[in-house]
N, C-alpha and C positions, 0 to 999 in steps of 0.2 A: 662401682661400689663394692667394697670388700665384703665377702660372705662370712668371714669369721675374723675377729681381731681381739687381741688382748686388751685393747682400749675400750671395747664396748662394755656397757653396763652389765654388772653381775647381780642377778636376782637373788643370789645366795649371800650377798655381802651384808655387813653390819649396817652400812649406809641405807640399803634398801629396806632392811628390817625395821629401822627406826622411822623412816618415812619414804614410801615408794614413789611419791608423786614427783619430786624433783628428778628422780631417776627416770620416771615415765616420760617427763618432758624431754629429757636428753634422748631417750629412745626415739620418740616421735620425730624430733628435729634432725638428729644425726644418724640414727640407726633404725629406720622404720622396719627393716627386716634383716636379721642376722642370726648366725648359728651360735647358740649358747652351749658351750662345752659341758658345763655342769649338769644340765638337764638333758643333753643330747637331743636338743630340739631347736626349731627355728622360731624365734620370737618376733611377733608382729604386734604393732602398738597403735597404728592410726585407725580411726573410726571407719573410714571408707574401706580400708583394706580388710579389716575384721568383718565388716558387714558383708563384703563380697565373698569372703571365705565361708562364712556361716551359711550363705545362700547358694553357693556354687554346687552344681550337680556332680562335679568331679572331685569334690571334697567329701570325705566320709568320717565316721566316728570309729574307724578301725583301731585307732590308738587305744580306745577304751577296752579292747580285748585283752590288753596286758596291764592297763592302768587301773581298770575298775572291775572287769569281769572276774578276776581271781577271787574277789571278796563278795561281789554281788551275784555273780552268775550272768547269764545272757539276758539282758534287760532291754527295754525300749531305748535306752540311752545309747546302746551300741548296735542297734538294728538299722537296717537300710531297706529301701525299696518297698515291695509289697508287704514284707513281714513287719516293717515299721508302721506302715499305714494301717494294717489290720490291728496291731496292738494299740495304736493310738485311738482307733475307733472303739475298741473294747474298753479302754480305760477313761477316755475323756468324759463320758456321761457322769462319772462319779465326782468329778471336780468342777463341773460347770452347771449353771442354772439349777434345775430341780434337784439334781443329785447333791450339789453343794449346799443348797438351802436346807436339805434334810439333816446336814451335819452341823449347821450353825448353832442350834441349841446346845450341842455337846461342847462346842468351843466356848460358848458363854458360860456354861456350867463349870468347865475346867478353870477358866479365868477367875471366876468368883471363888472357887474352892482354894486355889493356890494363894490368892491374896488375903483370904479371910484371916488366917493366923497372924501374919505380919501386921495387918491393919489393926486387929484387936490388940496385939501387943503394944503397938505404938499409941493407940487411943488410950489404953490404960495408963501408960506412962505420962501422957499429956494431962489426962484427968487427975492424976496423982500429983501433978506439979513437978515431977522429976525431969521433964523435958518441956521446952516451949513449943517444939515442933516435932512431928513424926520424922523418923529417919529409916531408910531402907536401902539395901543394895538391890536395885531393880534387876540387875543382871543375874546374880546368883539366886535370889529369892523368888524370881518371877520369870524373866525372859528365857532363861536357860531351861526351865521346867515346862513352860507352856507348850511348845510344839510337840515335844516327845510325849507329853501327857495327853494332848489332843489326839495324836496318832494312836496311842494306846487305847483311848476311848473309842475312836472310830473302828479300830480292829477288834474291839471288845476283848482286850487282854487284861489279865488280873493285875490289880494295883501292886500286889506284893512282888511282882516281877519287874517293876519299873526300874529298879536299880540295875538289873541285868540288861534291860534295853539300853539304858544310858551307857553302860560299860561296852556293850556291843557296838553302839554307834560311835563311841569315842575311838574304839579300836579300828573300826573300818575307816573313819576319817583320818586316823594316823597313817593308814596304808595309802589312801588316796592322795594325801598331801605330801607324801614322801618322795618328792621330786629328785632328791639326792640319792635315792635307792639304798637307804640304810637298812641293815638286817632286822633290827629290833621292831621298828614299825611294821615291817612286812609280817613278822611272826605274830604280832598282836592282831593285825587285821585278819590273817588266815585263821587264827584261833577263834576269833569272834564269829567268822563265817561258819565254821564247823559247829559251834554251839548254837547259833541261830537256826541252822539247818536241822539239827537234832530236835530243837524245840518246835519249829514251825511245821515241818512236813506232816507229822501225825495230826496236828491241829487242823491243817488244811483238809486232809483226808476226812477227818471227822465231821467237818462242817459242809463239805460238798454235798449238794442235793438236799440239804435240810431246810432250805427256804428262809434262812436267817436274814436279819436286816443289817448286820455288821458288814464292814467293808470286805473282810475275808470271804464271807458267804456270797456277797454280791459279785465279787470278782470270780469266784468259783462258778457262779451260775450265769455269768455274762455270755452273750452269744451274738455273733455278727455273721450272718449268712452261713449258719451251721458251724462256725469256728468258735472255739472256746479256749480258755487258758488252761494249760496243764498245771498239775500241782507244783512242779518245779518253777514254772513261769510265775505263778502267784507268789511263791516263796521269794523269788528273785525281786519281784516288784515291791514286796513288803520290805525287804532289805534296803532297796533303793529309797523307799519312802521314809523309813526310819532315819536314815542318815541324811539324805538330801533335804528332806522336809524339816528335820530337826535342827541341824547345824545352821542352815541358811536363814530360817525364820528367826531363830534365836539371835544371830548376828544382825539381821536386818532391824529388829526391834531395838537392840542396844545401840546400833549406829544411828538410827532415826532419832531416838530420844537424846543421845549425846549431841547431835547437831542442833536439835530444837532448843536444848538447854543452853547451847552456845549462842543462840539467836533468840533472845527472850521475846522480841517483837513477833517473830514467827510462831513461837510457842503460844503466845497469847492469842494470836489469830486462830490457831487450831483449837484452843480452849473455847473460843467464841463460836467457831463454825466447824463442827466435826466432819463435815464433808471434805475439809482440807486434809484430813488424814491420808486420803488417797493421793493427794498431791505431794504431801510430805514423804510418803513411802516411795512414790515415783522418783522424786528428787534424790532420795537416799540411794536408790538403785543406780542412779547416775553418778552422784557425787561421792558416796561412801558405800559402795556395794558390798554385800557379804562375800561374794565370790569374785575373785580377781582374775581367774585363769580359766580358759576353755581350750581343750586340746582337739585337734583335727588331723586328718591324714589325706593327702592328695593321692588319687588313683593314677595320676600321670604327672610328668614333670610340670611344675607350676611356676610361672613367671610373675615376679613381683618386684617392681623398682629395679629392674635390670638384673635381679638375682634369680637363679634357677633353684627351686626347692625340688629335690629328687622325689619321684613317686615312691610312696611307702614311708617317707620320713615323717616325723611328728612335727606339726605346727602348733606352737603354743600361743594362742590368742590372748594378749594381755587386755582383757575386756575392760578393766578399770582404767587403764591408760586410754583406751579408745573413748570411754565415756567422759573423759576430761580433755578431749582433743579440741583445741580452739578453732580448728578447721570446720568443726561441726557445731560447737556450742559457744555462745558469747560469754566472755569472762567465766570460763569453765571451772575455776577453782572457787568460785563464789557459791555457797549453798543458798538456794533461793527457791522456795516452794511455789513462788508465783511466776517463775520464768516461763516464757512462751515457746522456747525451743526444745522443751521436753514434754510433749503433749500428753497430759494425763489420760485423755480419752482413748489413746491407743497404747498407753504405757504397760498394759497387761495383756497385750496381744503380740503376735509375731511381727507386727509393723512398728514396734516401739522405737523411739529415738535412742533411748539408753540401751546398753548391752547387758544389763544386769541379769536378764533371764535368757541370755543368748538371743538368737534370732533365727528366722527361717524355719525349716521343717522340724528342727530339733528344739524349737522354742519350748521352754519349761512347761510340761503338762500340768504341773501343780501351781502355776502362777496365780490362778484365782483362789485356790485354797490358801496360799501364802497371804494374799491380799485380805481374805476374810479373817485369818488369824491375827494379822497386824491391826486391822481396823477394830476388831472386837477387843483384842488385848490392849490396845492403846486407849480405847474408850473407857475401859474399866479403870485404868490408871487415872485418866483425866476426871472421871466421875468421882473418884474417892480421894484424890490428892490435889488440893488446890495449891497454887503458888509454888510449883515445883522449882527447886533450885539445886545446884550442886552442893553437896555437904561442904562445910567450911574446910578449906585446905585440900579438898579432893581435886585431882587433875586426871581426866580420863587418859588411858594409855591404850593405843591400838596395837595389835600384834597379829601375826599370821602371814602366810604366803599364798596358799591356795584359797583359803577363806581368811578373812581379816575382820577384826572387830575388837570390842572391849571385853575384858574378863571381869571388870568391876565397874559398877555405875552407882556410886553412893550419892543419894539425894536426900534432901529434907523437904517437908511439905506441911501444909496445914490441913489436918483431917477435915473432911466434909461430913455432912449428915448422911451421905450415901454410904460412907464407910462404917 
């Protein structure tokens, strides 16, 4: 098998930007591992291979030292060994069980506040007879604002700085998604990091040891066997949380509702049984995930399909391609919240069938927080908007490379008494 060829798919091409899934199919069938000149990395696309890479002890996240650390700092995402285990033990309690339960009222409060204005506006128009149905851009008026607002509430940050947080996270995401290594996105990301550092370090120092209940205070006071997080480690995790937690949950909500609206029978099933939101989210993570790429680095020469990936090179796992691999999933291009080969009971754990949260020891530490935000955020939509449909003439358009989703989601609905 050739390790590099001009005939191999180009993830920077217009064809890929328009719809990556036919390209993914060609990757899986003809080029399961190959060197992509544009990104200077080895692309891997089959589910079994990606799962092996994500779990293999000779594979590390060293690539994030240059892909992510310049804008986030040294975080759990590029730690390994004892350091990674320690930080995971320090952080996990805040995003699981009792720790997560304490934040759910904040998520509900934010969801209600964000939709209050648009719902009142549309209700007034319907009552006045100027509209037969309510209409809202769910993406721009709700989904995009929900996760960043929830994070700001959890960190107890002032509402008047929310615009800064959005600008910072957009700048950092531009840096991270800049696989072509263009200068302007790099500059925006580094500038955002400098501004965040200037803002957060004094705030962290101020809250340390004060016994507060916000997430910054809790992280400052966390302790495992006498080990605690430094001010810089807390700052770096806040940076990671604002970007990873913001962009991915926003995209996940938009992608999930897009697919449900395209499958009215499944949307109605979710209306009737809200426990199915978890299934719909799990299927979205498989079928239309917010994150399409996960990078890794082998510490020794790595053999895959007869190809040797040199130690220290970057492997780009095309996780979205793997999650539609017919070798793993039956009829993988079909969106089906009832499918049996994407087990919801383990979809939010490191043993998930899908690859939307990665897998193995670097499985997303915020997976359960994302699930809580999606479930609460979706329930608020379904409680207040009956008979959801795409607005007349609207066609959703997906875009993005590192993360992918819709920038617009125009819908109409019948207001309910809950709104």
